[in-house]
C-alpha positions in Angstrom: -11.8 -17.5 6.5 -9.8 -15.8 9.9 -11.8 -13.6 12.3 -10.3 -9.9 11.0 -6.5 -9.3 9.6 -4.7 -6.1 10.4 -3.4 -3.9 7.4 -0.6 -1.8 8.2 0.0 0.9 5.8 3.6 3.5 6.2 2.9 7.1 5.8 5.7 9.8 6.5 6.2 13.5 5.2 5.4 14.0 1.2 3.9 10.6 0.8 1.7 10.0 -2.1 -1.5 10.4 -0.4 -3.4 7.4 -3.1 -1.0 5.3 -2.0 -2.7 5.0 1.5 -6.0 5.6 0.4 -6.8 4.0 -2.7 -5.9 0.9 -0.7 -8.0 1.6 2.3 -11.1 2.3 0.4 -11.1 -1.0 -0.9 -10.6 -2.5 2.4 -13.7 -0.6 3.8 -15.3 -1.8 1.0 -14.7 -5.0 1.7 -15.4 -4.7 5.5 -19.1 -3.2 4.4 -19.5 -6.0 1.8 -18.9 -8.7 4.0 -21.0 -6.7 6.9 -18.4 -6.8 9.5 -14.6 -5.3 10.3 -12.9 -8.2 8.4 -9.6 -5.7 8.1 -8.5 -3.7 10.7 -6.5 -1.2 9.1 -3.9 0.6 10.7 -1.9 3.9 9.2 1.1 4.5 11.2 4.4 7.0 11.0 7.7 7.5 12.1 6.2 9.9 15.3 2.6 9.8 15.1 -0.3 12.6 14.4 -0.9 14.5 11.5 1.4 13.5 8.4 1.2 15.5 5.5 0.9 14.1 1.4 2.8 15.2 -1.3 -1.3 17.1 -2.4 -0.8 18.7 1.1 -3.7 17.2 2.8 -2.8 15.1 6.1 -3.7 12.3 7.7 -4.3 11.1 11.2 -1.3 8.4 11.9 -0.4 6.0 14.8 3.1 6.2 16.0 5.6 3.0 15.5 6.2 3.2 19.0 2.5 2.8 19.8 1.8 0.1 17.0 0.2 -3.1 18.8 2.2 -5.9 19.5 -0.5 -8.5 17.9 0.3 -10.2 14.5 0.0 -7.7 11.3 -1.2 -9.8 8.1 0.0 -7.4 5.5 2.1 -4.7 5.3 2.1 -1.7 3.0 4.7 0.9 2.0 3.3 4.1 0.2 5.7 5.9 -2.3 6.5 9.3 -2.9 9.1 11.6 -4.4 13.1 11.1 -3.9 13.7 13.5 -1.3 10.7 12.0 0.7 12.0 8.5 0.0 15.5 9.2 0.9 13.9 10.8 4.2 12.1 7.8 5.4 14.7 5.3 4.2 17.0 7.4 6.7 14.7 7.3 10.1 16.0 5.0 12.7 12.4 3.8 14.1 11.5 3.0 10.2 14.9 1.3 9.6 14.4 -1.1 13.0 10.5 -1.9 13.1 9.7 -2.4 9.3 12.0 -5.2 8.5 11.2 -6.8 11.8 7.8 -7.1 11.3 7.8 -7.6 8.1 9.5 -11.1 8.5 7.0 -12.4 10.6 3.9 -10.5 8.3 2.0 -13.2 5.8 2.3 -10.2 3.0 4.7 -7.4 2.2 3.8 -4.8 0.1 4.3 -1.5 -1.8 2.8 0.9 -4.0 4.0 2.6 -6.7 7.8 3.9 -5.8 7.5 2.5 -2.1 9.3 -0.7 -3.5 12.5 1.3 -2.9 12.4 1.9 0.7 11.6 -2.3 0.6 14.5 -2.6 -1.3 16.5 -0.1 1.0 15.2 -2.4 4.1 16.9 -5.6 2.2 13.5 -7.0 2.0 13.1 -7.7 -1.5 16.6 -9.1 -2.8 16.5 -12.0 -5.2 12.9 -11.0 -6.0 10.7 -10.0 -8.9 9.1 -6.2 -8.5 7.2 -3.7 -10.0 7.5 0.5 -9.4 6.7 3.3 -11.1 7.8 2.9 -14.8 9.6 6.1 -14.5 11.4 4.7 -11.8 12.3 1.2 -13.3 15.7 1.6 -14.3 17.2 3.5 -11.4 15.6 0.9 -9.0 17.8 -1.9 -11.2 20.7 0.4 -10.9 20.5 0.7 -7.4 19.6 -2.5 -6.5 20.7 -5.4 -9.2 19.8 -8.1 -7.2 16.5 -7.2 -7.9 14.1 -8.0 -11.1 11.9 -5.4 -12.1 9.5 -6.0 -14.2 8.3 -2.7 -16.3 5.3 -3.7 -17.9 3.5 -5.3 -15.0 0.7 -3.7 -13.0 1.5 -5.3 -9.8 3.6 -8.1 -9.2 3.2 -11.3 -6.5 6.6 -13.1 -5.6 5.9 -15.0 -2.8 4.7 -13.1 0.5 6.2 -9.7 -1.7 3.2 -7.8 -3.6 4.3 -4.2 -5.3 2.4 -2.7 -7.7 3.4 0.0 -10.5 1.8 3.0 -9.7 -0.7 5.2 -7.5 -4.0 3.4 -9.7 -2.6 0.2 -9.7 -2.0 0.1 -6.0 -5.9 -0.3 -6.0 -5.7 -3.2 -8.7 -3.1 -5.2 -5.8 -5.5 -4.4 -3.0 -8.9 -5.6 -4.9 -6.4 -8.9 -5.7 -5.3 -9.7 -2.1 -9.3 -8.9 -1.2 -9.9 -11.5 -3.8 -7.6 -13.9 -2.1 -8.7 -13.4 1.2 -12.6 -13.5 0.7 -13.2 -14.6 -2.8 -14.0 -12.7 -6.4 -17.6 -11.7 -5.1 -16.2 -9.2 -2.6 -13.4 -7.6 -4.1 -16.1 -7.2 -7.6 -18.3 -5.7 -5.3 -16.2 -2.4 -5.1 -15.7 -2.7 -8.8 -19.1 -2.8 -9.6 -20.1 0.3 -6.9 -17.0 2.0 -8.8 -18.0 1.4 -12.2 -22.5 2.7 -11.5 -20.9 5.8 -9.5 -18.9 6.7 -12.8 -21.4 6.0 -15.2 -24.4 8.2 -13.1 -26.0 10.8 -15.2 -25.1 14.0 -14.9 -27.4 17.0 -14.6 -27.8 19.7 -16.9 -25.1 21.7 -14.4 -22.6 18.9 -14.9 -23.3 17.4 -11.4 -24.4 14.0 -10.5 
């Protein structure tokens, strides 16, 4: 097992919040289980600073221009609604930086409609992928060289990992952790989540 892995996640104005926070929570839980910072998470954006999600909540990000030069193990792209996707796909910094770093990354992936960004940047030609079920036909029509699996929760095709939706992005992140650290580490997150959801409630409905 390597000393650490850098996990870089692209956020941008209007991104789906759980597309970023879901996988980040999984990687943080793995670090807790391993009792060290095995996963080093970097959330980046075209300009850096606070970036507003589709829910209005903002996350602090590092600007693409200030991303470290070191090796990125896994590059993940968050999804969004169509207008936000079009805007980030047109961004010059994204169009230059993401393909260049994706070539060198061990894994490249997307959550939900983030698959459209990978496709627009030419990173998944000839690949089998997943995306949100409502977008499967649109993705196929726009990029006929891609095979879209409408039934899969997530798809792994070589170094390309794509998930069908927001919560399946968590499933995909757990699969990454299992591949990197073993089933016991991944299962610890599932066990903790299950124990929280099954905790008894008090008379006021609280935990």
